N, C-alpha and C positions, 0 to 999 in steps of 0.2 A: 454620468457615473461610469467608471471603467475599472475593471479588476484584471489581474494578471496571474498566471502561473508561470514560474520561471525556473524550470529544472536545469540542472547542470548535467550534460550528457557524459558523465563519468561512471555511470553504472545503471543498472536497471531500476525502474520504479518499484519500491516496496510499499507495504501498506501504510507506512508512516508518511511518506510524501504523497502517496495517492490520496490520503485523507485531506491534505492541503489542496490538492488539485480539485477534489470533489467539493470542498467547502467554498473555494473561489468560484467554481463553475455554478454551483447551486445558488449562491448568493447573487451572482451576476444575473442569472436567468430569473430568479425570484423578483428582482428589482428592474427587470428589463434593461439591464446594463450591457455594455460591451465587454467582451472577454478576450484577452490577449494571451497568446502563447509565446513566451520569450525564451529563447534558447541561450542560456548563460554559458557560452563556450570559450570564455577567455583563458581557461586553463587548457592551453593547446596541447600540453604534454599528456594529459589524461582524457581529454574529450575524444570520443570516437563516434563515427557516423553510425555504427551499428547500435550504439546506445540511443542516439537521437531517433533513429528509425523505430527502435523498440518503444521509446516514450510515446511517439505518435501512435503506434499500433495499440499500445495499452490504453491511451486516452480514448481513442476511437472505439475500442472494444467496450469500454465503460459507458459509451454513449455520450461522451463529452466532445462537443464541437467548439471551435474557436472562430472568432470573427476576424482576427488579425494575427500575424506572426511577426516576430523580430528576432534578429540574431546579433549577439553582442560583437562578434568579430567583424560584422558589417558596419559597425558604428564607432570604430576606433578613432575616427577623426573628431567625433563629437566629444569623446572623452578627452582627447588632446586639447580641444578648445576649452573645456572646463578646467583642465590642469593649468593652462596658461592664465586663465582668469584668476584662479586661486593663487598662483604665483604672484601675479600682479598686485593682488590685494594683500600680500604678505601672509596669507593663511597657510600656504604650502611651502615648506622649507626643506633644504637638502640636509641629509645626514650621512656621515661617512663612516660610522662605526661598523665594524664587522660583527658577524653573529657571535663570535667568541668574546669580543669586547662587550657586547650587549648582555651576554650571559653572565660575564664577570660583574657587570654593574648590578644586575638583578640580585646576584648572590650577596654582593656587598650590602645592598639595601636590606635584604632579609636579615643578614647578620646584625645590622644596626637597628633592627626592629622597625623598619620603615616599609611602607607599601611598595611592592616591587614594580613600580611604574617608571616609565621613561623620564629621565631628569631634565630633558630639554636642553642639554648642554650645547647642542648644535645651533640653538637660537642665537647664541652669543658669538657665533663664528663670524670673523671679519672677512671682508672681500679678499684680503691678502691671504688669510689662512685657507679660504676656499680655493683660491687659485693655486696655492701651493699643493693642496691635497690632490687637485685634479692634475697638476703637472707631474705628480708622483704616480699617476695612473689610477687613482681612486675614482670610482663612479658612485655617486650618491643614490640612496633611496630617498623617497620624499614622504614626509609626514605632514599631516594636517594639524594645525594648532587649534586645539579645542578651546571653546570659550570657558571663562571662569563661571561657575554657577551650576545650573542644572537645566535639564529639558523635561517637560512634563506634557502629558496628553491624557485624554479620556479614552480608554480602550474599550472596544465593544464587548470583550470577554473579561479582561482582567480589571476593568474599572479604572480608578486613578492610578496612573503609572508615572514614575519619576526616576530619572537617571542622573546621578551626580557626576558631572563631567570631570571634576577635579580629582576623582578617584580612578580615572581611566588614563592609560597611556595615550598620548597623541597617536592616532592610527596611521600606519603606513598605507598610503594610497597608490604609490607607484614603486615597484621593486627596482633594484639597481639595473636589472636587465630590461627595464621599460614596461614590464607587465603591469597592466591596470588591475587593481584588486576590486573584488565584488563591492566593497563598501562604497566606492566612488561610482563604478559603472552602473550599479543599480539605481543610485540616486539620479544620475543623469538621464537614464532611461525613463524612470517614473515621471520625472519632470517634463521631459520632452515628448513622451508618448501619451501624455494626458491621463495617466493613472490617477485615480482618486481614492481608491480603497485598497488597502494592503492587508491580506490575511495570511499569516505565517505562524511558525512555531514560537513558543515562548522562549526558546533558546536565542531568539533574535532581539529580545527586549533591550539589552544593553546596546546592541548594534543600532536599534531604532533611535535611542537617545543621541548616539554619535551621528547618525544620518540626518536627524533633524537639524543638528548644528551645521552640517555640510549644506543642507537645503537652504538654510538661512543665508549662508555665505554666498551661495550661487544665485539664489532667486529672491532673497529678501523675506521678511516676516509674513508677507501676504500669501506665500505658497503654503497650501494646507493639504494634509492627507488625513484620512480616517484609518486607524489601525485596529486590527483584531489579532491578538496573539493566542493561538490555541495551545492548551497544555500539552506537554509531551505525551506521546503514545508509547507505552512500554510493552515489552514482550511479556509472555506469561510468567517468566521468572522475575519480572520487575526491572529488567535491564533496558537500556535505550535501544530502540530498533536501529539497525544499520542497513544502509543501502546494499551492503554486501552480504546480508543475511538472506541467502538465496531462497530458503524455504518459504519466506514470506514475500518474495517478489511477485508482482502481478503475472509475470511470465510463467512462473512455477504454478501459481494458483490456477491460471488458465489451463495449463497443461494437465493439471490434476482434475480438471472438470468443474471447478467452482464457477457458478454463474455470475456474470457481471452485475446483474441486479442484486445479488446477495451482497456483493462488496459495496455497492452504492447504498443499500439499505443499512448495512452494518456501520460503515464508516461515516455516514452522514449523521448518525445519532449516537455513536459511541462517546461516552463521557458526558452525555447530556441527560436532562430530566425526562426525555422522551424515550420510551421503550422501542428498540428496533422492531420494525415490521416489514414484511416483504413489500417492496415498492420498485416500480420502474423509475428511471431517471426523471421522466416528466412528472411523475407523482411526487417524487422527493422534492422537486422544485417548488411545488405548491405549498408544502408543509415545512420547508426549511426555516429554522429559527436559530440564528447564531447566539441569541441571548439566552437560549436554553442550555448552552454548554457550560459545564462546571469549570471552575478554576483549578481543580485538582487533576493530576495526571490520571489518564485512563489506561487500562491494560487490554491489550488485544488478546481475545480468547478464541482460539480456533474452534472450540466446541460450539460457541454461540454463532460463529459464522456458518459452520456446517448445519446447525439447527435452522438458520434462516434459509440456507440453500435447500435443505430438505423440504421446508414449507413451500418454497417456490416451485420445486419439481412436482409436488403433490397436486398443484393446481394448473400445471403447464399442459396445454393441449398437445396432442400428438403432432399436429402440423408445426408447432413451434420448436420441436426438437428433431423432427424426422430427418433432416439433412445431416444430423450429427449421430445418427443411429445406424447400425448395420442395415443394409438395404432390404434385407428379407425379414427384419423385425416388424411384426404387424402392429397395428393400432391396439388390437385387443391385448397383446402382451404388454404394451406400454401402459395401458390402463391398469393392469395387474401390478406391474413392477414399480410404478412411480410413487407408490405409497410406502415403499420398503427400501429406498435408496437415499444415500446422502449426496452422491455425486453421479452425474449423468453416465460416465463410463461404466458404472456398476450395472447399468441396464444391459450393455453389450456383454459383460461378463456373465450375467445370468442367462442371457439368450444363448451364449455358447454352452453353458452347462445343460440347458434344456435340449439343444439341437445337436451338439457334437458328441463324440464318444468321450467318456470320462473313465478314469480308473478309480472305482470305489475303494475305500479303505478295507483292510482285511477284517472281516467280521465272522471268521470261522466259528467262533464260540457262540455265535447267534444263528448258526446254520438251521437248527430246528425251527426257530421262530421265523426266519426268513422263508423257509419252506411253507410254513403256515400262511405267511403273507401272500405268497404266490397262489396258494390254493384257494384263498378267499378273495382274490382280485375279481371285481365285477367284469362282466362281459358287456358287449354292446357299445354304444356311443358314450364317450366320457365328457362330463362337464363338471362344474364346481360341486355338484351334489355327489359325485363319484367318491370323493375322499371320505365323506361321512358314512356312506354305505359300506365302504371298505373297512374303515377302522372299527365300525360297530361289529361287523362280522369277525374281524381279527381279535377284538377284545373277547368276544364270546368263545372263540376257538383257543386262544392262548391264556386267557385269564389275566392278561397284562393291562395296565393303564398308565397314564401319565408319561413321565420321561422314559421309563423302561420300554414303552411301546413306541413312542414317537421318535426317539433319538436314533435307534438303529435304522429306521426307515429313512430319516433325513440324511444320515451318513451314506447309506447305500444308494439313494436316489440322486443326491447332489454332491456328495463328497465334502460338504460343508456342515459345520455344527450349528450355524445360524443362517438366516436368510428369509426370503418371502414365505408366506403361508403355503404349505404343501398343497392345500386344497385348491389354491389358485393356479399353481404351475403344473400340477399333475396332468391336466388335460393336454398341456403342451408337450410334456414328455411322452405321453402316449403309452398304451399298454405294452407294445413290443419292447420298447426301451426299458420300461419299468421291470418287466420280467428278466430281461438280460442283466440289468444292474443288480437286481436282487440275487440272481444266480451267481454272478461274478463275486459279489461281496461274500456270499456264503462259502464259495469255493476257496477263497484266499486265506 
């Protein structure tokens, strides 16, 4: 058994194609299969080395390793051999229409209430007509003549699938400039590199029917693949995710501080009957079940991802995050803060609030209350019990309780309306800074 993830290096990985990478990797490891990373870089105009490097970085960050790599631009001779074989069998034929002529044909068919598919006019081209076209400087593109009938398969997710080939235009496999299209290159690669299982998005279902026909033409009916088409992953608004939707790229999520395990946990179960739970990659391998995925499209919900991220941080030991925290942030502060953050960088933010100078908001209207707060501050060593001792004395002195007591203190001490429990971070702020911040807030 062998699976592959075949990204095109024309942009950064986003959560949509990361989901496919995760599905292929988890299925491969669950079944002790081989996993191939294939770089589909035949689009030389848009493929960039920086994107390929980013893809490899993202996959490694997620914990995905591959057993083998391949690059399509290194296999052009294999595609050419397939082209010649299809030409020899009469399944690949030259077409000389321009884009404008093809557009006019489509419009005419639509006006005539006919399906806007290619009319196969070039199949009747004589050798003399072809020679004349080439003598006039025309260079053909090449189409694959689809079989009459349909192609069917049993899909691991979608169940019974069938594509009616007579309702589809004969696909262009080679452009006039000689560029090999994905439809052919992918088939040749899967056949020759020993791929057995193909997991991809449901937007490829029609393409799968076409490729099964090409596979039969190249390798005969004995060539068999197992397919699984995952439903589309939509954004929160119900639109299709785009690789150029940068806010959901893995690069952006990583920079924001999202943990790779949170992404693995979420994307491995989104759209399935299994509830997302915090997992490492190796744990996800053990429980991965592609049959649990629904046939309906799933929506990516950032709140759910952040919820998983929060749960992961709550149980993460200090040693597991120490290298990504400020060097002077102690384990004791991590134990306090990890229960109150969604993203790891928030720990550094709160450490800065505790240790650095801040500018409290203007609370001059609360000057009398803040003066009472200073006068009731406990002396001696501070620990988590200090807060309760302080607020009990302050309640008695001021007559306040609830929000009217706590909010001025939070604003003066942290400059924030929300955050970790003050009883937990007060000992780290210390008495000197506490007095200073209360005085500054009262004076502004």
